[in-house]
N, C-alpha and C positions, 0 to 999 in steps of 0.2 A: 188247889184247885184241880191237881191232874186226876185225882179221884172223881170229883165231879165230873170231869168231862171224860171218864173212861179212859183215861191214858196211864196203863199200867206200867209201861214203859219208863215214863217219866216219875210215877210214883216210886218206882223200884231205885232210880238214881237219885231221889230226894233220901229214901232211906239209907242206901249207901254212904250219901255224903255226910247225913248227921251221925254215922258211926264212925266215920274218921278219927283216929286217934290223935291224929294233929289238930282237930277242930277245936277251937277256942271260943267258949260262950261268954261273954262278958255282960255285966250289967252297966246300963247307961242312966246317969242322972236325968231327973226330969229337965234340968237346965241344957243337958247336951241336946236331948230329942227337941226340945223347944228352939233349940238354936240351928239344928240341921233342919227342923220344919221350915223355918225362916228362909235358909240358905237354899234350899230345895225349890222351894215353892215357886220363884218367878224364872226357873230356869228348867224346872221338870228332871233335873241332874238326878241320875242314880250311879251310884257308885259302890263296887262290890267286889269278891274275889269269886272268880268262875268255879265251875266244877272242878276243874283240874288245878285250880289256886291260882290261876294268872288273874293280873287284874283286869276288871272289866268296866267299862264307863259307858252310859247311855245316855243319848238327850231325846 
């Protein structure tokens, strides 16, 4: 979305994030994605780690 919106600063931050040596990309099973979808749908809950690695939760 940052490129579509012309936000080059945010696009650069994404690029930096995805090149972090500490970044771990894991595969999820279809069952895990399905379960997460059903858990998230009624609450609109989002949990992830922020740009600096801190836990972030938004509703």
